[in-house]
C-alpha positions as CSV (number, residue, x, y, z in Angstrom):
1,M,0.0,0.0,0.0
2,T,3.0,2.3,0.4
3,S,5.4,1.0,-2.2
4,G,6.1,1.4,-5.9
5,D,4.4,4.3,-7.6
6,R,1.9,4.9,-4.8
7,P,3.9,5.7,-1.6
8,Y,0.8,7.0,0.2
9,R,-2.5,5.9,1.7
10,Q,-5.5,7.2,-0.3
11,R,-8.0,8.2,2.4
12,F,-11.4,9.8,2.6
13,L,-13.5,11.5,5.3
14,S,-16.9,13.1,5.5
15,A,-17.1,16.9,5.8
16,K,-19.5,18.3,8.4
17,D,-22.2,18.5,5.7
18,G,-21.6,14.9,4.6
19,L,-19.6,15.6,1.4
20,Q,-16.8,13.1,0.8
21,L,-13.3,14.6,0.9
22,A,-10.2,12.8,-0.3
23,F,-6.6,13.2,0.9
24,R,-3.3,11.5,0.6
25,D,-1.5,10.4,3.7
26,Y,2.2,9.8,3.4
27,G,4.7,8.6,6.0
28,N,4.4,7.3,9.6
29,P,1.4,8.8,11.5
30,R,3.3,8.2,14.7
31,G,6.6,9.6,13.7
32,P,8.5,11.9,16.0
33,R,8.8,14.8,13.5
34,C,6.2,17.5,13.0
35,P,3.6,16.6,10.4
36,L,3.3,18.6,7.2
37,L,-0.3,19.5,6.0
38,C,-0.3,20.6,2.4
39,L,-3.0,22.8,0.9
40,P,-3.1,23.3,-2.8
41,G,-4.1,26.3,-5.0
42,L,-7.6,27.3,-6.2
43,T,-8.1,24.6,-8.9
44,R,-5.3,22.3,-7.8
45,N,-5.2,19.1,-5.8
46,A,-3.1,16.8,-3.7
47,K,-1.0,15.7,-6.7
48,D,0.8,19.0,-6.7
49,F,2.7,17.9,-3.6
50,R,3.6,14.5,-4.9
51,E,7.4,15.2,-5.2
52,V,7.5,17.1,-1.9
53,A,5.7,14.4,0.0
54,K,7.6,11.5,-1.5
55,R,10.9,13.2,-0.5
56,L,9.9,13.9,3.0
57,A,7.8,10.8,3.8
58,A,10.8,8.8,5.1
59,E,11.1,11.1,8.1
60,R,7.7,12.7,8.6
61,R,4.0,12.4,8.0
62,V,2.7,14.4,5.0
63,I,-1.0,14.9,4.4
64,A,-2.2,16.5,1.1
65,L,-5.9,17.5,0.7
66,D,-8.2,17.6,-2.3
67,Y,-10.6,20.4,-1.5
68,R,-14.2,19.8,-2.2
69,G,-14.7,20.0,-6.0
70,R,-11.1,19.0,-6.8
71,G,-9.3,15.8,-7.5
72,R,-10.9,12.7,-5.9
73,S,-13.1,14.7,-3.5
74,A,-16.8,14.9,-4.4
75,Y,-18.2,17.9,-6.2
76,D,-20.6,20.1,-4.2
77,K,-24.1,20.4,-5.6
78,T,-24.3,23.8,-4.0
79,W,-21.8,26.1,-5.7
80,R,-22.0,28.7,-2.9
81,N,-20.1,26.2,-0.7
82,Y,-17.0,26.9,-2.8
83,R,-15.8,29.6,-0.4
84,P,-13.1,30.0,2.2
85,E,-15.2,29.6,5.3
86,V,-16.3,26.1,4.1
87,Y,-12.7,25.2,3.1
88,I,-11.5,26.2,6.6
89,D,-14.1,24.0,8.2
90,D,-13.2,21.1,5.9
91,I,-9.5,21.5,6.9
92,L,-10.4,21.5,10.6
93,Q,-12.4,18.3,10.1
94,L,-9.4,16.8,8.3
95,A,-7.1,17.7,11.2
96,A,-9.4,16.1,13.7
97,A,-9.8,13.0,11.6
98,C,-6.0,12.6,11.3
99,N,-5.4,13.4,15.0
100,L,-3.3,16.4,14.0
101,H,-2.8,18.5,17.2
102,R,0.1,20.5,15.6
103,A,1.4,20.7,12.1
104,V,3.3,22.8,9.7
105,V,0.8,24.0,7.1
106,C,2.2,24.5,3.6
107,G,-0.2,26.4,1.4
108,T,0.3,27.2,-2.3
109,S,-1.6,30.3,-3.6
110,M,-5.1,30.0,-2.2
111,G,-3.8,27.4,0.2
112,G,-1.5,30.0,1.7
113,L,-4.4,32.4,2.3
114,L,-6.3,29.5,4.0
115,A,-3.2,28.9,6.2
116,M,-3.3,32.6,7.3
117,A,-7.0,32.2,8.1
118,L,-6.2,29.1,10.2
119,A,-3.7,31.2,12.1
120,A,-6.6,33.4,13.1
121,A,-9.1,30.6,13.7
122,L,-6.9,28.0,15.5
123,P,-3.4,29.3,16.0
124,G,-2.5,26.4,18.4
125,L,-2.7,24.0,15.4
126,L,0.2,25.7,13.6
127,A,3.8,24.8,14.4
128,G,4.7,26.8,11.3
129,V,3.4,28.0,8.0
130,V,4.9,27.9,4.5
131,L,3.4,30.5,2.1
132,N,4.1,29.4,-1.4
133,D,3.9,32.4,-3.8
134,I,1.1,34.2,-2.0
135,G,0.7,37.3,0.2
136,P,-2.1,39.5,1.5
137,D,-2.0,41.8,-1.5
138,L,-3.8,40.3,-4.5
139,P,-3.3,42.4,-7.7
140,K,-6.6,42.5,-9.5
141,A,-5.0,42.0,-12.9
142,A,-3.3,38.8,-11.8
143,V,-6.5,37.5,-10.2
144,D,-8.4,38.3,-13.4
145,D,-5.8,36.4,-15.4
146,I,-6.5,33.3,-13.2
147,I,-10.2,33.6,-13.9
148,I,-9.6,34.0,-17.6
149,T,-7.4,30.8,-17.6
150,M,-10.1,28.9,-15.7
151,D,-12.7,30.1,-18.1
152,A,-10.6,28.9,-21.0
153,A,-10.4,25.3,-19.6
154,K,-11.9,22.7,-21.9
155,P,-11.8,19.0,-22.7
156,L,-8.6,18.0,-24.6
157,P,-7.9,15.0,-26.8
158,D,-4.7,13.7,-25.3
159,W,-1.7,14.5,-23.0
160,P,0.4,16.3,-25.6
161,A,-2.5,18.7,-26.1
162,A,-2.9,19.2,-22.4
163,V,0.8,20.0,-22.0
164,A,0.6,22.5,-24.9
165,H,-2.4,24.1,-23.5
166,L,-0.8,24.6,-20.0
167,Q,2.4,25.9,-21.5
168,A,0.4,28.5,-23.5
169,C,-1.7,29.5,-20.5
170,L,1.2,29.6,-18.0
171,P,4.2,30.9,-19.9
172,K,6.1,32.1,-16.9
173,I,6.2,28.7,-15.1
174,A,9.6,27.0,-15.4
175,F,10.2,23.7,-13.8
176,S,13.7,23.1,-12.5
177,G,13.1,20.2,-10.1
178,R,11.6,16.8,-10.6
179,T,8.2,18.2,-11.7
180,T,7.9,18.3,-15.5
181,W,5.2,19.7,-17.8
182,Q,3.9,16.1,-18.3
183,S,3.6,15.5,-14.5
184,F,2.0,18.9,-14.1
185,A,-0.5,18.1,-16.8
186,E,-1.3,14.8,-15.1
187,A,-2.0,16.7,-11.9
188,S,-4.3,19.1,-13.8
189,Y,-6.5,16.7,-15.8
190,R,-8.4,13.5,-15.4
191,E,-9.4,11.1,-18.1
192,G,-13.2,10.9,-18.8
193,D,-15.2,7.9,-19.9
194,D,-15.0,9.2,-23.5
195,G,-11.1,9.1,-23.4
196,R,-10.8,12.9,-23.4
197,L,-9.0,14.8,-20.7
198,Y,-11.0,17.1,-18.4
199,P,-9.8,19.7,-15.9
200,D,-9.6,18.0,-12.5
201,W,-12.0,20.5,-10.8
202,D,-15.6,21.4,-10.8
203,P,-16.5,24.1,-13.4
204,A,-18.9,25.5,-10.8
205,L,-15.8,26.9,-9.0
206,L,-16.0,29.8,-11.4
207,R,-19.4,31.0,-10.4
208,P,-18.5,32.7,-7.1
209,L,-15.3,34.1,-8.7
210,K,-17.3,35.7,-11.5
211,R,-19.7,37.2,-9.0
212,A,-17.0,38.9,-7.0
213,E,-16.4,42.5,-8.0
214,A,-12.8,42.5,-6.7
215,P,-10.3,40.3,-4.9
216,P,-10.9,40.1,-1.1
217,D,-9.6,43.0,0.8
218,N,-8.0,43.5,4.2
219,L,-6.2,40.1,4.1
220,W,-3.4,41.7,6.2
221,R,-5.4,41.0,9.3
222,Y,-5.0,37.3,8.6
223,F,-1.3,37.7,7.9
224,R,-0.9,39.5,11.2
225,A,-2.2,36.4,12.9
226,L,1.1,34.8,11.9
227,R,3.0,37.2,14.2
228,R,4.0,34.6,16.7
229,I,4.1,31.6,14.2
230,P,7.3,30.7,12.4
231,T,6.7,31.5,8.7
232,L,8.6,30.8,5.5
233,S,7.7,32.7,2.3
234,V,8.5,31.1,-1.1
235,R,8.2,33.4,-4.1
236,G,8.6,32.7,-7.8
237,E,10.9,35.4,-9.2
238,L,8.6,36.2,-12.1
239,S,5.3,35.9,-10.1
240,E,2.7,38.5,-10.9
241,L,0.3,37.4,-8.2
242,F,2.9,37.7,-5.4
243,T,5.0,40.8,-6.0
244,R,8.3,41.9,-4.6
245,D,6.6,44.9,-3.1
246,C,4.2,42.7,-1.2
247,L,7.0,40.5,0.1
248,A,8.9,43.6,1.3
249,K,5.8,44.8,3.2
250,M,5.4,41.3,4.7
251,A,9.0,41.4,5.9
252,A,8.5,44.8,7.4
253,E,5.4,43.6,9.2
254,K,7.0,40.4,10.4
255,P,10.8,40.8,10.7
256,D,11.4,37.2,11.5
257,L,9.8,36.1,8.2
258,R,12.0,33.5,6.4
259,Q,12.3,34.1,2.7
260,V,13.4,32.3,-0.4
261,T,13.0,33.2,-4.1
262,V,12.9,30.6,-6.8
263,A,14.8,32.0,-9.8
264,G,13.3,32.0,-13.3
265,T,9.8,30.9,-12.5
266,G,6.4,32.5,-12.0
267,H,3.3,31.4,-10.1
268,A,3.8,29.1,-8.5
269,P,7.0,27.2,-7.6
270,A,6.6,23.4,-7.4
271,L,8.7,23.3,-4.2
272,D,11.0,20.7,-5.6
273,E,13.5,23.3,-6.9
274,A,16.9,23.2,-5.2
275,E,16.5,26.5,-3.4
276,A,13.0,25.7,-2.2
277,E,14.0,22.3,-0.9
278,A,16.9,23.7,1.0
279,A,14.8,26.4,2.6
280,L,11.9,24.0,3.4
281,D,14.3,21.5,5.0
282,S,15.9,24.1,7.2
283,F,12.5,25.5,8.2
284,L,11.0,22.1,9.0
285,K,14.1,21.3,11.2
286,E,13.4,24.5,13.2
287,C,9.7,23.6,13.6
288,D,10.7,20.1,14.7
289,Q,12.6,21.5,17.7
290,D,9.5,23.4,18.9
291,Y,7.2,20.4,18.1
292,G,9.2,18.2,20.4
293,K,8.4,20.5,23.3
294,H,4.7,19.9,23.0
């Protein structure tokens, strides 16, 4: 069950409203090191953390969630449930089901915003936070580009077409670790009964985004909830969603913020790049020391 190409346990739980949620559970649940809870981006899923989890699973437990409406989790019949408050409740249900009393939360893009919200809702859970290419300032143009990309998603005939489509939509992403365009495509699409490839997320995710007049404001109050929580910021050098100015403001607000920039890539780093791995390993080692005191 934990060998070969599947070094994880595929698990499921019921959310508070009964919706089935899926997650991958790597490593030893009773290991002495601090667990890592991975939260993907808006349309992403647990597969994005495959390389990170496989690398770390020998020494720590790693849990990666499929939000409702993504990956192997069920799609919600009520599109209004695709909102942060519901995701936070789902994550808390996951932590309870996995007996996670403390963990480092690693959030990519929207997952990082949810990590900030967790710091406000349940700070005792967080032994540390990794914010992957996200901050509390969201440039409207970059958010609009994400919505346009989602709106352009369509069934594709084969994997080469999927790779070509992603490369056209995301020209600033450059993979320098073990992630490739092929593996990224495999994490982005699922094969339908008709043999075509479909985006691995519920199209209804677009409905609340299109109704929003602007990106959420005043996210800084959630970032400030990280004041006493060790935090590592990872930024893609070419990222338009997470700007250098935003990172500078974050560092001024939180002087102990750890930082690493992944050269030559945009939104978002895969976290298997050499500089990201080194920063993550060092950060987790620090969090382990505090974890052992609890």
